[in-house]
Residue, then its C-alpha position, 0 to 999 in steps of 0.5 A: m500500500n502506498s502512502e496515498s492510499k492510507g486512511l484514518d484507520d492506518p496507525t500512522a495516520e491516527d498518530q498524525v491526527e492525534s498530534a495535530w489535535l494536541s498541537l491545536i489544544g496546546e496553543a489555546l491554553v494560556p498559563h494562569d498564575l494564581n495569587a496566594g490564597e486563591p486555590a483555597g478560595v476556589r475550593s471554598r466556592l466549589l464546596r458551597r455550590a455543591a452544598a447548595s446543589v445537595r440542598r436543592h435536590a433533597g428528597l428527589i430520587t434518581i436512579r441512573r440507568g446502570d444503578g439498581a439490581w436485577r432479579t429473576l422473575k421466571a425463566g427468561v424474565r428478569v425485573k429491576l425495581l425503580c420505586e414502590g408506591a401504594q398504587g403499585a411499583s415502577v419497574l424495568i422488565e426484560l424478556s429474553p427471546g421466546a419468553s412470556l408472562p402468563a394471563h393476569r388481571h390488574q389490580h392497579l392502573e398499569e402503564g407500560i412503555v416498550l424501550r427496546g425489542e418488542l412485546r406481544l399482547g395477544d393480537l397487539h404488537l408493541g414496539p419501541g416507544d409504544y405506550h400501553v395502559s391497563p385500568p384496574g380490573s382489566r385482563h391481559g392474556r399471555i404476554s410474549s416476546a419472540a425477539g426479546g424486549l425491555a419495558y418500563l412498567r408503572g403501577s405494577s404488582l411485581g415485588h408483592t407476592s400476594q398481589v401477583l398471586g391475586e392477579l394470576l388468579g384473576g387472570l383465570l376468570p372470564g371477562a376482559g374487564p375495562p378496555i385497555h388502551s395503546v398509543l403508538a409511537s407513530d401516532d400524532g397528538w403532539e401539541a406545543i406548550a412552550d417554545g421548543v417544548e411539545q407534549k403528547i397526552l397518553w392517559r388522564d386519571r382524575d387529577r393525574i396526567s401521563r404524557f410524553l414531553r419532547l424538548a428541542a435542543g436549547a429548550h427551557l421550562s420554568p422552575h415549578a413545584h409539585d402538588g403530588d408525586e411526579e415520576c419521570l423516565i428519560l427515553r431519549g437525549d438528556a435534560f437538566v433539572g436545575d443543575l441535575l443532569l438526567q440522561a437516557g435511561d435514568f428514572h427520576l421521582a419528585p415527591s409531593g411538595s418538592e420543587h424543580g429548578e429550570v428544566s432544559s436540554d442542550c441537545g434535545a430530549l424525550a421523556f415520559v412524565r406522570g403526575r399532576e399539573v405543575l405549579p409555576l414558582r413565583a419570581 
């Protein structure tokens, strides 16, 4: 191979590119002489800012994508608990190719979003970004996944043995119960609620709303308070809540009475949010 045919996959070319970048970075660096006592002052300011951030986020719960422990529910099915509540738990559930769940009848309002792969609920085929809700008393037949899938469930009885047994026994009884509902990722229904911010309403349950929020790059939402728990899962991109960075796969819970700083996104984000209408904070 002659020198004219070498590309960036050639080690020599990679070394040349790296040297060029280091040279450019080095030329942009300007030495800065610190005055006596300045290092201690910088450290003190950083510690004060860190302490203020901890106080602002007190009570907020964030579970990063890689946090938490998976446990086996049955062969080919595993679950990771995100949070527990009086109306069921929020979990991630993963089905290996060919795995399935038996018929069951829901005790709580259960919402689900397919995050990866696919799930089949009878004749209903759900893929990434599809949303599905099952009211209390509704019945699900066998749930399966030929290719495997990962889903987020809110309002699940998983983790409570007595409730799971009750749902399995209820699944043996005839009758479908209240109708189930799905919103596919391809469905329209987006509406603008602020500059660069859109929402898609998925489900209303008395005073609570489940929705997708879509933030364009550079979009902002004002600081607000929560009159009730608010649950959020970042589906794509990343967003700042004050100075707290939430990335794709992160779960966030803001308890009732807590406050959120300005919500913004540098590169855009898509999130699932479940809670009451937020209350803007006074200036």
